[in-house]
Each structure stands twice: as structure tokens, then as C-alpha cells.
LUMRO-517209 format. One record per residue (C-alpha): residue in three letters; x, y, z; residue number from 1. Coordinates in steps of 0.5 Angstrom, whole numbers, plus 500, padded with zeros to 3 digits. Example, Ala and Ser with C-alpha at 12.3 -4.5 7.8 and 13.67 -1.06 7.14 Angstrom:
2
+------+------+-------+-----+------+
| resn | east | north |  up | resi |
+------+------+-------+-----+------+
|  ALA |  525 |   491 | 516 |    1 |
|  SER |  527 |   498 | 514 |    2 |
+------+------+-------+-----+------+
REM end
This chain:
233
+------+------+-------+-----+------+
| resn | east | north |  up | resi |
+------+------+-------+-----+------+
|  UNK |  500 |   500 | 500 |    1 |
|  UNK |  502 |   507 | 499 |    2 |
|  UNK |  505 |   510 | 505 |    3 |
|  UNK |  500 |   515 | 507 |    4 |
|  UNK |  495 |   510 | 506 |    5 |
|  UNK |  499 |   505 | 511 |    6 |
|  UNK |  498 |   511 | 516 |    7 |
|  UNK |  491 |   512 | 515 |    8 |
|  UNK |  490 |   504 | 516 |    9 |
|  UNK |  494 |   504 | 522 |   10 |
|  UNK |  490 |   510 | 525 |   11 |
|  UNK |  483 |   506 | 523 |   12 |
|  UNK |  485 |   500 | 526 |   13 |
|  UNK |  487 |   504 | 532 |   14 |
|  UNK |  480 |   507 | 532 |   15 |
|  UNK |  476 |   501 | 531 |   16 |
|  UNK |  480 |   498 | 537 |   17 |
|  UNK |  478 |   504 | 541 |   18 |
|  UNK |  471 |   504 | 539 |   19 |
|  UNK |  470 |   496 | 540 |   20 |
|  UNK |  473 |   497 | 547 |   21 |
|  UNK |  468 |   503 | 549 |   22 |
|  UNK |  462 |   499 | 546 |   23 |
|  UNK |  463 |   493 | 550 |   24 |
|  UNK |  463 |   497 | 556 |   25 |
|  UNK |  457 |   501 | 554 |   26 |
|  UNK |  454 |   494 | 553 |   27 |
|  UNK |  456 |   492 | 560 |   28 |
|  UNK |  453 |   498 | 563 |   29 |
|  UNK |  447 |   498 | 559 |   30 |
|  UNK |  445 |   491 | 561 |   31 |
|  UNK |  446 |   493 | 568 |   32 |
|  UNK |  441 |   499 | 567 |   33 |
|  UNK |  437 |   494 | 563 |   34 |
|  UNK |  436 |   489 | 569 |   35 |
|  UNK |  436 |   494 | 574 |   36 |
|  UNK |  429 |   497 | 570 |   37 |
|  UNK |  427 |   490 | 569 |   38 |
|  UNK |  427 |   489 | 577 |   39 |
|  UNK |  424 |   495 | 578 |   40 |
|  UNK |  418 |   493 | 573 |   41 |
|  UNK |  418 |   486 | 576 |   42 |
|  UNK |  417 |   489 | 583 |   43 |
|  UNK |  412 |   493 | 581 |   44 |
|  UNK |  408 |   487 | 578 |   45 |
|  UNK |  409 |   483 | 584 |   46 |
|  UNK |  406 |   489 | 588 |   47 |
|  UNK |  400 |   490 | 583 |   48 |
|  UNK |  399 |   482 | 583 |   49 |
|  UNK |  399 |   482 | 591 |   50 |
|  UNK |  394 |   488 | 591 |   51 |
|  UNK |  390 |   484 | 587 |   52 |
|  UNK |  390 |   478 | 591 |   53 |
|  UNK |  389 |   482 | 597 |   54 |
|  UNK |  383 |   486 | 594 |   55 |
|  UNK |  380 |   479 | 592 |   56 |
|  UNK |  381 |   476 | 599 |   57 |
|  UNK |  377 |   482 | 602 |   58 |
|  UNK |  371 |   481 | 597 |   59 |
|  UNK |  371 |   474 | 598 |   60 |
|  UNK |  370 |   475 | 606 |   61 |
|  UNK |  365 |   480 | 605 |   62 |
|  UNK |  361 |   475 | 600 |   63 |
|  UNK |  362 |   470 | 605 |   64 |
|  UNK |  359 |   474 | 611 |   65 |
|  UNK |  353 |   476 | 607 |   66 |
|  UNK |  352 |   469 | 604 |   67 |
|  UNK |  352 |   466 | 612 |   68 |
|  UNK |  347 |   472 | 614 |   69 |
|  UNK |  342 |   470 | 608 |   70 |
|  UNK |  343 |   463 | 609 |   71 |
|  UNK |  341 |   464 | 617 |   72 |
|  UNK |  336 |   468 | 615 |   73 |
|  UNK |  333 |   463 | 610 |   74 |
|  UNK |  333 |   457 | 615 |   75 |
|  UNK |  330 |   461 | 620 |   76 |
|  UNK |  324 |   464 | 616 |   77 |
|  UNK |  323 |   457 | 613 |   78 |
|  UNK |  323 |   454 | 620 |   79 |
|  UNK |  318 |   459 | 622 |   80 |
|  UNK |  314 |   457 | 616 |   81 |
|  UNK |  315 |   450 | 617 |   82 |
|  UNK |  312 |   450 | 625 |   83 |
|  UNK |  307 |   455 | 623 |   84 |
|  UNK |  310 |   461 | 628 |   85 |
|  UNK |  311 |   466 | 622 |   86 |
|  UNK |  307 |   472 | 625 |   87 |
|  UNK |  305 |   474 | 617 |   88 |
|  UNK |  305 |   468 | 613 |   89 |
|  UNK |  305 |   471 | 606 |   90 |
|  UNK |  311 |   476 | 608 |   91 |
|  UNK |  315 |   470 | 611 |   92 |
|  UNK |  314 |   467 | 604 |   93 |
|  UNK |  316 |   473 | 600 |   94 |
|  UNK |  322 |   473 | 605 |   95 |
|  UNK |  324 |   466 | 604 |   96 |
|  UNK |  324 |   467 | 596 |   97 |
|  UNK |  328 |   473 | 597 |   98 |
|  UNK |  333 |   470 | 601 |   99 |
|  UNK |  333 |   464 | 597 |  100 |
|  UNK |  335 |   468 | 591 |  101 |
|  UNK |  340 |   472 | 594 |  102 |
|  UNK |  343 |   466 | 597 |  103 |
|  UNK |  344 |   463 | 590 |  104 |
|  UNK |  346 |   469 | 587 |  105 |
|  UNK |  352 |   470 | 593 |  106 |
|  UNK |  354 |   462 | 592 |  107 |
|  UNK |  355 |   463 | 585 |  108 |
|  UNK |  359 |   470 | 586 |  109 |
|  UNK |  363 |   466 | 591 |  110 |
|  UNK |  365 |   460 | 586 |  111 |
|  UNK |  367 |   466 | 581 |  112 |
|  UNK |  371 |   469 | 587 |  113 |
|  UNK |  374 |   462 | 589 |  114 |
|  UNK |  376 |   462 | 581 |  115 |
|  UNK |  379 |   469 | 582 |  116 |
|  UNK |  383 |   467 | 588 |  117 |
|  UNK |  386 |   461 | 585 |  118 |
|  UNK |  388 |   466 | 579 |  119 |
|  UNK |  390 |   471 | 583 |  120 |
|  UNK |  395 |   467 | 587 |  121 |
|  UNK |  398 |   464 | 581 |  122 |
|  UNK |  399 |   471 | 578 |  123 |
|  UNK |  402 |   473 | 585 |  124 |
|  UNK |  407 |   466 | 584 |  125 |
|  UNK |  409 |   468 | 577 |  126 |
|  UNK |  410 |   475 | 579 |  127 |
|  UNK |  414 |   473 | 585 |  128 |
|  UNK |  418 |   468 | 580 |  129 |
|  UNK |  419 |   474 | 575 |  130 |
|  UNK |  422 |   478 | 581 |  131 |
|  UNK |  427 |   473 | 583 |  132 |
|  UNK |  429 |   472 | 576 |  133 |
|  UNK |  430 |   479 | 575 |  134 |
|  UNK |  434 |   480 | 581 |  135 |
|  UNK |  439 |   474 | 579 |  136 |
|  UNK |  439 |   477 | 572 |  137 |
|  UNK |  441 |   484 | 575 |  138 |
|  UNK |  446 |   480 | 580 |  139 |
|  UNK |  449 |   477 | 574 |  140 |
|  UNK |  450 |   483 | 570 |  141 |
|  UNK |  453 |   487 | 575 |  142 |
|  UNK |  458 |   481 | 576 |  143 |
|  UNK |  460 |   481 | 569 |  144 |
|  UNK |  461 |   488 | 569 |  145 |
|  UNK |  465 |   488 | 575 |  146 |
|  UNK |  469 |   482 | 572 |  147 |
|  UNK |  471 |   486 | 566 |  148 |
|  UNK |  471 |   493 | 568 |  149 |
|  UNK |  478 |   494 | 571 |  150 |
|  UNK |  481 |   490 | 565 |  151 |
|  UNK |  477 |   494 | 560 |  152 |
|  UNK |  480 |   501 | 563 |  153 |
|  UNK |  487 |   498 | 562 |  154 |
|  UNK |  486 |   496 | 555 |  155 |
|  UNK |  482 |   502 | 553 |  156 |
|  UNK |  488 |   506 | 556 |  157 |
|  UNK |  493 |   503 | 552 |  158 |
|  UNK |  489 |   503 | 546 |  159 |
|  UNK |  488 |   511 | 546 |  160 |
|  UNK |  496 |   511 | 547 |  161 |
|  UNK |  497 |   507 | 541 |  162 |
|  UNK |  492 |   511 | 537 |  163 |
|  UNK |  495 |   518 | 539 |  164 |
|  UNK |  502 |   515 | 537 |  165 |
|  UNK |  499 |   513 | 530 |  166 |
|  UNK |  495 |   520 | 530 |  167 |
|  UNK |  501 |   523 | 530 |  168 |
|  UNK |  504 |   519 | 524 |  169 |
|  UNK |  498 |   521 | 520 |  170 |
|  UNK |  500 |   527 | 515 |  171 |
|  UNK |  497 |   533 | 517 |  172 |
|  UNK |  493 |   534 | 510 |  173 |
|  UNK |  490 |   528 | 512 |  174 |
|  UNK |  488 |   529 | 519 |  175 |
|  UNK |  482 |   534 | 517 |  176 |
|  UNK |  479 |   529 | 512 |  177 |
|  UNK |  480 |   523 | 516 |  178 |
|  UNK |  477 |   527 | 522 |  179 |
|  UNK |  471 |   528 | 518 |  180 |
|  UNK |  470 |   521 | 516 |  181 |
|  UNK |  470 |   519 | 524 |  182 |
|  UNK |  465 |   525 | 525 |  183 |
|  UNK |  460 |   522 | 520 |  184 |
|  UNK |  461 |   515 | 523 |  185 |
|  UNK |  463 |   513 | 516 |  186 |
|  UNK |  468 |   507 | 514 |  187 |
|  UNK |  475 |   510 | 513 |  188 |
|  UNK |  478 |   504 | 509 |  189 |
|  UNK |  473 |   501 | 503 |  190 |
|  UNK |  475 |   495 | 499 |  191 |
|  UNK |  473 |   495 | 491 |  192 |
|  UNK |  470 |   489 | 488 |  193 |
|  UNK |  469 |   488 | 481 |  194 |
|  UNK |  470 |   496 | 480 |  195 |
|  UNK |  465 |   498 | 486 |  196 |
|  UNK |  466 |   500 | 493 |  197 |
|  UNK |  463 |   495 | 497 |  198 |
|  UNK |  460 |   500 | 502 |  199 |
|  UNK |  456 |   505 | 498 |  200 |
|  UNK |  457 |   501 | 491 |  201 |
|  UNK |  459 |   507 | 487 |  202 |
|  UNK |  463 |   505 | 481 |  203 |
|  UNK |  470 |   507 | 482 |  204 |
|  UNK |  474 |   509 | 476 |  205 |
|  UNK |  479 |   504 | 473 |  206 |
|  UNK |  485 |   509 | 473 |  207 |
|  UNK |  484 |   511 | 481 |  208 |
|  UNK |  484 |   504 | 483 |  209 |
|  UNK |  490 |   502 | 478 |  210 |
|  UNK |  494 |   508 | 482 |  211 |
|  UNK |  492 |   505 | 488 |  212 |
|  UNK |  494 |   498 | 487 |  213 |
|  UNK |  501 |   501 | 484 |  214 |
|  UNK |  502 |   505 | 490 |  215 |
|  UNK |  502 |   511 | 486 |  216 |
|  UNK |  497 |   515 | 490 |  217 |
|  UNK |  491 |   515 | 495 |  218 |
|  UNK |  484 |   516 | 493 |  219 |
|  UNK |  477 |   516 | 496 |  220 |
|  UNK |  471 |   513 | 494 |  221 |
|  UNK |  466 |   519 | 491 |  222 |
|  UNK |  460 |   516 | 494 |  223 |
|  UNK |  462 |   515 | 501 |  224 |
|  UNK |  469 |   518 | 502 |  225 |
|  UNK |  472 |   512 | 504 |  226 |
|  UNK |  480 |   511 | 502 |  227 |
|  UNK |  480 |   506 | 497 |  228 |
|  UNK |  484 |   500 | 499 |  229 |
|  UNK |  489 |   496 | 493 |  230 |
|  UNK |  484 |   490 | 493 |  231 |
|  UNK |  478 |   486 | 496 |  232 |
|  UNK |  479 |   484 | 503 |  233 |
+------+------+-------+-----+------+
REM end
């Protein structure tokens, strides 16, 4: 390769190394933050499931008390009708019919509440398991970050040192164009396959490619601005 293209390549490799280390650290931190939020969400879901279960238990207890009350009233009214001690027979019959209807209604509601209690209990168990799993995931993420953090900092410090060295080796005329490529988050080095840039697919003039291959000049792709390499990678 042309000496100036070698300098660009060395700097690009150094930047790729720096970017890779930073990205790894960002991924580890992002995973920790994600698991922290997941655990908060799991706790909130568990608390909501517990509140729903408690509310259903309260409703079931209230329904049971009402059911017992009307069942006792039904039995007492029926007894008065059976033994003839009811002060007003017609009124007692209406009361008995009303109690029987209410008991039937409350028994049906009670069965529904028991089903809901089972469902709410299962939901709480699932929510608690999710919370435990989220807690374990957060712990694992923190451990993963802790296991790599110190080494990553050392590796990044060294990578930045290398990057500073190769940056100084880059000819001044190339520093601004290269920095612009980095600013735009573009690829600095591009291969040419069958006459086309592999990044943007723009056609590369044969003369340019020939000069690059013969190490006579350094050229960039007119499409993406990447520096042309002297052959497919």
C-alpha cells in the first residue's frame, strides 16, 4: 500500500479497537441498567398482583359473610313456615323466596370468586418468580461488568495511547478529511469488488483503482468518501 494509505489504515485499526472496547463497556453498562429497570418492573408487577389478590380475598370474605347471613335468614324463615310460627305467612313466604334467590346469587358469586382467587394466587406466584429471575439477572449483569471493567479500562487506556501515536504519524493533510469521516460515522477504508465500492456500491474509475494498486496515489470513493484499498479484503 501507499505509505500514506498505510498510515490511514493504522489509524483506522486503532480507532476500530477503541470503538470496540467502548462499545463493549457500553453494552455491559446498558445490560446492568436494563436489568435494574426489569427488576423494578417485576417488583411493581408483583406488588400489583399481591394487591389484586388481597382485594379479591376481601371481596370473597365479604361475600361469604353475606351468604352466611342470608342462609341463616332463609333457614330461620323456612323453620317458621314449617312449624307455623311465622307472624305473617305471606310476608314470610316472600322473605323466604328473596333469601333463596340471594343465597343462589351469592353462592354463584362465591364460586366465581374462588376461581378468581386461584387465578390471582397463580398470578402472584408467577410475578414473584419473575421478580426473583430479574434479581438474578441483575446480579449476573453486575458481576459481568465487574469482571471486565478493570481490564477494559486498562485495554482502553492502551488502545488510546496507540491511537495517539498513529494519529501523529498521519500526514497533516489527511487529518481533517479523516476526522470528518469519523464524525459522520463512516467507514474509512473500503474495498473494491468488480469495480464497485463494497460500502456504497458506487462505480470506481479504473484509473483510480489502478493507481491505488500500483501505490502511486491515495484515492477516495466519490460515493461514501472512504479511502480505496488496493484489492478486495
